[in-house]
C-alpha positions in Angstrom: -157.0 66.8 -134.0 -159.7 65.9 -131.2 -160.8 61.8 -131.6 -164.1 61.0 -130.4 -165.7 57.5 -130.6 -169.3 57.6 -131.4 -171.8 54.9 -129.4 -171.7 52.7 -127.0 -171.7 49.1 -127.3 -172.9 48.9 -123.7 -174.7 50.7 -121.1 -175.2 49.4 -117.5 -176.1 51.7 -114.5 -172.8 54.6 -114.5 -171.2 52.1 -116.4 -170.8 52.7 -120.7 -168.6 50.1 -122.5 -166.9 51.1 -125.8 -165.4 48.9 -128.3 -162.5 49.4 -130.8 -160.8 51.7 -128.6 -156.7 52.1 -128.7 -154.1 53.9 -127.1 -156.8 54.4 -123.8 -155.1 54.1 -120.2 -156.4 52.6 -117.1 -157.4 55.6 -114.8 -158.2 57.7 -118.3 -160.8 60.3 -117.9 -162.5 61.0 -121.0 -165.7 63.5 -121.9 -169.3 61.8 -123.1 -170.9 64.4 -125.7 -175.0 64.1 -125.4 -176.6 65.2 -128.9 -177.8 68.4 -126.8 -173.9 69.3 -126.5 -173.9 69.0 -122.7 -170.8 67.5 -121.7 -170.3 65.2 -118.6 -167.1 63.0 -117.4 -166.3 59.6 -116.8 -162.9 57.8 -116.1 -161.4 54.2 -117.4 -162.2 51.6 -114.8 -161.4 48.4 -116.8 -159.5 47.6 -120.4 -160.4 44.4 -121.7 -158.3 44.1 -124.8 -159.7 46.5 -127.1 -162.6 47.0 -124.9 -163.2 50.0 -122.4 -165.2 50.2 -119.2 -165.9 53.8 -117.8 -167.5 55.1 -115.1 -169.7 58.3 -115.7 -169.7 61.0 -113.1 -173.1 62.7 -113.6 -174.9 59.8 -114.2 -175.8 58.0 -117.9 -179.4 59.7 -117.7 -180.0 60.7 -121.1 -177.3 58.7 -122.8 -178.6 56.0 -125.0 -176.0 53.3 -127.3 -176.5 55.6 -130.7 -176.1 59.3 -129.5 -173.1 59.3 -127.1 -169.2 60.7 -128.3 -166.7 60.0 -126.1 -163.4 61.9 -126.0 -160.3 60.2 -124.1 -158.2 63.3 -122.7 -154.9 61.1 -122.4 -154.9 62.2 -118.6 -155.7 60.8 -115.1 -158.5 62.9 -112.4 -156.8 65.9 -111.7 -157.0 68.8 -109.0 -156.5 72.2 -109.5 -153.8 73.4 -106.8 -153.3 76.8 -105.0 -153.3 78.2 -101.6 -156.5 80.2 -102.8 -158.5 77.0 -101.9 -158.1 78.3 -98.3 -161.8 79.3 -97.4 -163.1 77.9 -99.9 -165.4 75.0 -100.8 -165.5 72.6 -103.3 -167.7 69.7 -104.9 -166.4 65.8 -104.2 -164.5 66.2 -107.6 -162.6 69.2 -106.7 -165.3 71.7 -108.4 -165.8 75.0 -106.7 -169.5 75.2 -105.3 -169.4 78.2 -103.2 -170.2 80.9 -105.9 -167.0 82.7 -105.8 -166.3 81.6 -109.4 -163.3 79.0 -110.5 -159.8 78.5 -109.3 -156.4 79.9 -110.8 -154.5 77.3 -110.2 -150.7 77.2 -109.7 -150.5 73.5 -110.7 -152.8 70.9 -111.3 -151.8 67.2 -109.7 -153.1 63.7 -110.4 -155.3 62.5 -107.1 -154.5 59.6 -106.9 -151.1 60.1 -105.8 -149.1 57.9 -103.8 -148.2 56.5 -99.8 -145.3 58.2 -98.1 -142.0 56.0 -99.0 -140.9 54.6 -95.5 -137.5 55.6 -96.0 -137.9 59.2 -96.3 -140.6 59.6 -93.7 -139.5 61.6 -90.9 -141.2 60.3 -87.0 -144.0 62.1 -85.8 -143.3 64.1 -82.3 -145.1 67.1 -81.9 -148.6 67.0 -80.7 -151.7 68.8 -82.1 -154.0 70.6 -79.3 -158.2 69.7 -80.4 -158.7 71.6 -77.1 -160.9 68.3 -76.1 -159.7 67.5 -72.7 -160.5 63.7 -73.2 -158.4 63.7 -76.6 -155.6 65.4 -75.6 -154.9 64.1 -71.7 -155.1 60.2 -72.9 -155.1 59.8 -76.7 -153.1 63.1 -77.7 -152.9 63.9 -81.5 -149.5 64.1 -82.8 -148.3 65.8 -85.6 -148.1 63.6 -88.9 -150.2 61.0 -87.1 -153.7 59.1 -88.5 -156.1 58.7 -85.6 -160.0 57.2 -86.4 -162.5 58.2 -84.6 -164.8 55.2 -84.4 -168.3 56.1 -83.7 -172.1 54.8 -84.0 -174.9 55.9 -86.1 -176.6 59.0 -84.6 -173.9 59.6 -82.5 -172.1 63.0 -82.3 -169.2 62.4 -84.3 -170.6 65.1 -86.5 -170.0 67.9 -83.6 -166.5 66.3 -82.5 -165.1 66.9 -85.8 -166.5 70.5 -86.4 -165.2 71.0 -82.7 -161.5 69.7 -83.6 -161.7 72.2 -87.3 -162.7 74.9 -84.6 -160.1 74.5 -82.1 -157.1 72.5 -83.4 -153.9 74.3 -82.8 -150.2 73.6 -83.2 -148.5 75.2 -81.0 -147.0 78.8 -81.7 -147.3 77.8 -85.7 -149.4 79.8 -87.8 -149.2 78.1 -91.1 -152.0 75.3 -89.9 -154.1 74.8 -92.0 -157.2 72.1 -92.3 -159.1 70.2 -95.4 -162.1 68.8 -94.3 -163.9 66.2 -96.8 -167.4 65.3 -96.0 -168.9 62.3 -97.9 -172.1 60.8 -98.4 -173.5 63.6 -96.2 -177.1 65.0 -96.1 -177.8 68.7 -97.0 -178.5 70.0 -93.6 -175.6 68.3 -92.2 -173.2 69.8 -94.5 -174.9 73.3 -94.6 -174.0 72.1 -90.6 -170.6 71.9 -90.8 -170.1 74.9 -93.3 -171.8 77.4 -90.9 -170.1 75.9 -87.8 -166.7 77.3 -89.6 -168.2 80.3 -90.7 -169.4 81.6 -87.5 -166.4 80.3 -85.4 -164.2 82.4 -88.2 -162.0 79.1 -88.9 -163.5 78.7 -92.4 -161.0 80.9 -94.3 -158.5 78.0 -93.2 -160.6 75.4 -94.2 -160.4 73.6 -97.3 -163.9 72.1 -97.5 -164.6 69.3 -100.1 -168.4 68.4 -99.9 -170.4 65.2 -101.5 -173.8 64.8 -100.3 -175.6 61.9 -100.1 -177.5 62.6 -103.1 -174.5 63.0 -105.4 -173.2 59.8 -107.6 -170.9 57.1 -105.7 -168.0 57.9 -108.3 -167.6 61.4 -106.9 -167.7 60.1 -103.2 -165.3 57.6 -104.2 -163.1 60.9 -105.2 -163.6 63.1 -102.7 -160.8 61.6 -100.2 -158.3 61.5 -102.9 -158.9 65.0 -104.0 -159.1 66.2 -100.1 -155.6 64.3 -99.5 -153.7 65.9 -103.1 -155.2 69.2 -101.3 -153.0 68.6 -98.1 -150.2 66.9 -99.6 -149.6 70.3 -101.9 -150.2 72.8 -99.0 -148.1 70.9 -97.0 -144.8 69.3 -98.7 -145.1 72.2 -101.2 -146.4 75.2 -99.2 -145.4 74.4 -95.5 -148.3 74.3 -94.0 -149.3 71.7 -90.9 -152.6 70.5 -92.3 -155.1 68.1 -90.4 -157.1 66.1 -92.6 -160.8 65.1 -91.5 -162.6 62.4 -93.5 -166.2 61.8 -92.5 -167.6 59.4 -93.4 -165.2 56.8 -94.3 -168.1 54.3 -93.8 -170.0 55.9 -96.6 -166.4 55.5 -98.6 -166.5 52.3 -98.2 -169.9 51.3 -99.0 -169.8 53.5 -102.3 -166.3 51.3 -103.3 -168.8 48.2 -102.5 -171.2 49.5 -104.8 -168.8 50.1 -107.2 -167.5 46.7 -106.9 -170.9 45.1 -107.4 -171.4 47.1 -110.6 -168.2 46.2 -111.9 -169.2 42.6 -111.4 -166.5 41.5 -108.2 -166.1 38.5 -106.1 -167.3 40.5 -103.2 -165.3 39.1 -99.5 -166.4 40.0 -96.2 -169.8 41.4 -95.5 -170.3 42.0 -99.9 -166.4 44.6 -99.6 -164.4 43.3 -102.3 -161.4 41.9 -101.3 -159.1 45.0 -101.5 -161.0 46.7 -99.3 -157.4 46.9 -97.1 -155.1 48.3 -99.9 -157.6 50.6 -100.9 -157.7 52.0 -97.6 -154.3 52.1 -96.8 -153.7 54.2 -100.0 -155.5 57.3 -98.5 -154.1 56.6 -94.4 -150.4 56.2 -96.1 -150.8 59.5 -97.6 -150.3 60.9 -93.9 -147.3 61.8 -92.5 -144.1 64.1 -92.3 -140.9 63.9 -95.2 -137.4 64.7 -94.2 -136.4 68.3 -95.4 -139.9 69.8 -96.0 -141.6 71.8 -93.0 -145.1 70.6 -93.1 -147.2 67.3 -92.0 -150.5 65.6 -93.0 -152.3 64.2 -90.4 -155.2 62.4 -90.6 -158.4 61.9 -88.6 -160.9 59.6 -90.3 -164.4 59.1 -88.9 -166.3 56.2 -89.5 -169.5 55.2 -88.2 -169.8 51.2 -87.0 -172.5 49.3 -88.4 -174.5 48.2 -85.6 -171.6 49.1 -83.1 -169.5 46.4 -84.0 -165.8 47.3 -83.4 -164.8 43.9 -85.5 -166.8 44.9 -88.5 -164.2 45.2 -91.8 -164.6 48.7 -92.1 -163.1 49.7 -88.0 -161.3 46.0 -88.3 -159.2 47.1 -91.2 -158.7 50.5 -90.3 -157.3 49.6 -87.1 -154.7 47.5 -89.2 -153.5 50.7 -90.5 -153.8 53.4 -88.5 -151.9 54.6 -85.2 -154.8 54.1 -82.5 -158.8 54.6 -82.1 -160.7 57.0 -80.5 -164.2 55.5 -79.7 -167.2 57.3 -78.8 -169.5 55.2 -76.4 -172.9 54.4 -76.5 -173.7 54.6 -73.3 -171.9 57.4 -72.6 -174.1 59.1 -75.3 -177.3 58.3 -73.8 -176.5 59.6 -70.6 -176.2 62.8 -72.1 -172.4 63.4 -72.3 -170.5 65.3 -74.7 -168.5 64.0 -76.4 -168.9 60.6 -75.4 -165.2 59.6 -75.7 -164.6 56.1 -74.2 -160.8 56.3 -72.2 -160.3 52.6 -72.1 -160.8 51.4 -75.4 -159.3 54.4 -77.2 -155.6 54.9 -77.8 -153.0 56.9 -79.4 -149.5 54.8 -80.4 -147.6 57.7 -81.0 -148.6 59.6 -78.0 -145.9 58.5 -75.6 -143.1 60.2 -78.2 -145.4 63.3 -78.3 -145.6 64.2 -74.4 -144.0 65.0 -71.4 -141.1 67.8 -71.2 -140.2 69.8 -73.4 -143.3 69.1 -75.6 -146.8 69.2 -73.5 -145.4 69.2 -70.0 -143.5 66.8 -67.8 -146.3 65.1 -65.5 -148.6 64.3 -68.6 -147.7 60.7 -69.0 -147.9 59.6 -64.8 -151.0 61.7 -65.3 -153.1 59.8 -67.9 -151.3 56.6 -67.1 -152.9 57.0 -63.8 -156.3 58.1 -65.1 -156.7 55.3 -67.3 -155.6 52.6 -64.7 -158.0 54.2 -61.8 -161.0 54.8 -64.5 -160.0 50.5 -65.2 -160.7 50.0 -61.5 -164.4 52.4 -61.9 -165.7 49.3 -64.1 -164.7 47.0 -61.4 -166.9 49.0 -59.0 -169.4 49.3 -61.0 -169.7 45.5 -61.8 -169.1 44.8 -58.1 -172.0 47.3 -57.1 -174.2 45.9 -59.7 -174.0 42.4 -57.8 -174.1 43.3 -54.1 -175.4 47.0 -54.3 -173.0 49.8 -53.7 -173.8 50.3 -50.1 -171.9 46.9 -49.3 -168.6 48.3 -50.9 -165.9 48.9 -49.3 -165.2 53.3 -48.8 -162.2 53.0 -51.2 -164.4 51.3 -53.9 -167.2 53.8 -53.0 -164.4 56.8 -53.6 -163.8 54.9 -57.0 -167.5 55.4 -58.2 -167.2 58.8 -56.8 -164.5 59.4 -59.1 -165.9 57.6 -62.2 -168.8 59.6 -61.7 -166.6 63.0 -61.2 -164.6 62.2 -64.2 -167.1 61.8 -66.8 -169.0 64.9 -65.7 -166.3 67.4 -65.5 -163.6 66.0 -67.4 -164.9 64.2 -70.2 -167.7 66.4 -70.4 -167.0 69.7 -72.5 -169.3 72.2 -73.8 -169.3 71.9 -77.2 -167.7 75.7 -78.0 -165.2 75.3 -74.7 -162.0 75.2 -75.6 -159.4 73.7 -72.6 -155.9 74.2 -72.8 -153.5 71.4 -72.0 -152.1 72.7 -68.7 -155.9 73.2 -68.0 -156.9 69.7 -68.8 -153.9 68.3 -66.8 -154.7 70.7 -63.6 -158.2 69.4 -64.0 -157.4 65.4 -64.2 -154.6 66.4 -61.2 -157.8 67.8 -58.8 -160.1 64.7 -59.8 -157.5 62.2 -59.0 -157.6 63.9 -55.2 -161.1 62.1 -54.8 -158.8 58.9 -54.5 -156.6 58.1 -51.4 -152.9 58.8 -52.3 -152.2 55.3 -51.6 -154.5 54.4 -54.7 -152.2 56.6 -56.7 -149.7 53.5 -58.0 -148.8 54.6 -61.3 -147.4 57.9 -60.4 -143.5 58.5 -58.8 -143.5 60.6 -55.4 -141.5 63.8 -57.3 -144.5 64.1 -59.7 -146.8 63.8 -57.1 -145.1 66.1 -54.6 -145.5 68.5 -57.3 -149.2 68.3 -58.5 -151.3 66.3 -55.8 -153.3 68.4 -53.2 -154.7 66.8 -51.0 -158.8 67.6 -51.0 -158.7 69.7 -54.1 -161.5 67.9 -55.8 -163.4 69.8 -53.0 -163.9 72.7 -55.2 -165.5 70.7 -57.7 -168.2 68.9 -55.8 -171.0 71.9 -56.1 -170.5 71.3 -60.2 -170.9 67.2 -60.1 -174.6 66.1 -60.4 -176.5 64.0 -58.2 
């Protein structure tokens, strides 16, 4: 027997309210039938006695207090799952939009999921090679890690996300998949991602969820949950190593704020709800590895910092939950450098346990530490040069300026279609260090220097360095 409730008691924006309901649960889905027979989906977001408040996914246009019929399904929002998802494109709510028909599911799973139990977590160690030197050398992405990218409006984070999808590798593992979720993007941006994956031949290993800026905000709230549910299924049920890229988390958080406001909740910092931290944690903590399971879920959430403010609630709370960050620099971007990765404020807290002998290469930690230390001295030399002029600097300080320019132009700068292996990246880093006197390399032991430091090796690179 199908039980339907006739009419509505309230209607406001994308919210509707019904009175006299019973046996309904929070997060339960509902079907709202219009007079013309068309159906829309909704979700219970609040219960007050016998009153239920629902968010309608497709909006409330065409609904009135008298003409709607509501049926509660008795289930939360569920996503159909199958390995056939690979190579497919879905909307933010998990419905196919690539014209290839419906998915034949092996199972359906609640998209809300839950964080991985800390007791059953396996400590991440092996790295994921992105093919991007600045990331692979200085803030290495570890399998099972959550490492966000902090960007700014108008910067090239979309191009960086597409490059990571095209180039990412996990050693010799063949069971590698990528779940890509785009939230609040424009049509041309969504088409850029699809075309980029297709032209690179990477689409067959990608599950893409796409929520456009014109789509309902409730769908934007579902998008990362659908993506992570698909990732968990591929990783822990099918044994894939899954890289999840979520862009843009700022659009997601703004949707949460708008949704919270429509419910009449009391706002906190910058108008965001007080539960934003726990809401983000419920997404980020779904990354990791589980003992006894062959797969892994690695997250790279991308967020644009409003006004480039790293203390804004979204990057601030994200930094508390995740294991480091990759920061894109506005000054490097304005110089025309791609990718504009800023080495000094970026870090990967799990990097130390996934690089070195047995993982990448024995000299990787020493090189990374020395590049970081030397580049920090470059900033000191530039500050001094801005006061007294470059001509008044000591010879060592001028060498640091040359090193800084070479590092940015030859190491950080990289063609979007260029993929450098980790050995190529490390060799390039050692060549650049030869710009500096050997006495300045205090972060490298003698044995490592003897094996990799070749005096004057950078001379072969000078012809490529812009004047």
